[in-house]
N, C-alpha and C positions, 0 to 999 in steps of 0.2 A: 803434699801440699801445706802449704800454711794459707790459714787464713784470718783476716779480721775480722770482729762484728763489732758493733757498735751496743751501746747499753741495749740491755732487753731478751738477747739472744742467748745468754749463758745458761746451761745446765749445773745443776751439782756433777762434778764429779768428772767434766772438764780439763785436759789438761793445757795451761798459758803458759807465756813468758810474758814479762813488759819490757816492752820496748827501751824502757829506758834503764834500765835494772837488772841489767845481764848477771852480775855478780849475785843475783836473789835465786839464780838456775830457776829449774823448772815449779810450776803452780799448780794445783788442784782448786778449782771454782768450790768452796765451802757454800753459798749459798749466792744468791741472786735474787735482788727487789728495784725493776728498774734498772737504771742506772748504777745501784750502789750494791759491786761483786766484789766477797771478803774471798781473797784467792790464801792458801797458805802454800807458804813456797818454801822451796829446801832448807834455802840456806837465810831465811830473813823470816819465817814465820807466818802470823797469820796479819793480814793487809787488809784494809779497806781501798776501794777502788772506786775512783767516780770515773766510770765508764764514757761520760761524755767528756770527756779533760783527757784522758789516758786510752789506746785503744790495744788495748792485748791480744797480745799474735795467739790463735790456737795453736797445738801440738798436736800428733794425731796419735793416739793412742798406741802403744805397743800390739804386734799380734799376739793369741794366747793361742797358742797350739800344741 
């Protein structure tokens, strides 16, 4: 299930996608302070996202069995 979170709810390690930049691939939250979230994307690298402007889409973590 996908979930959208407004700023303030992201934690390091969360997997996300940028809704307007699908070519960036899957991203992992590195840090989150208020509406400022640093994400390391597969095909773009680290990007600082203002979640008051961009609503990142949460991705489920793969099962580790």
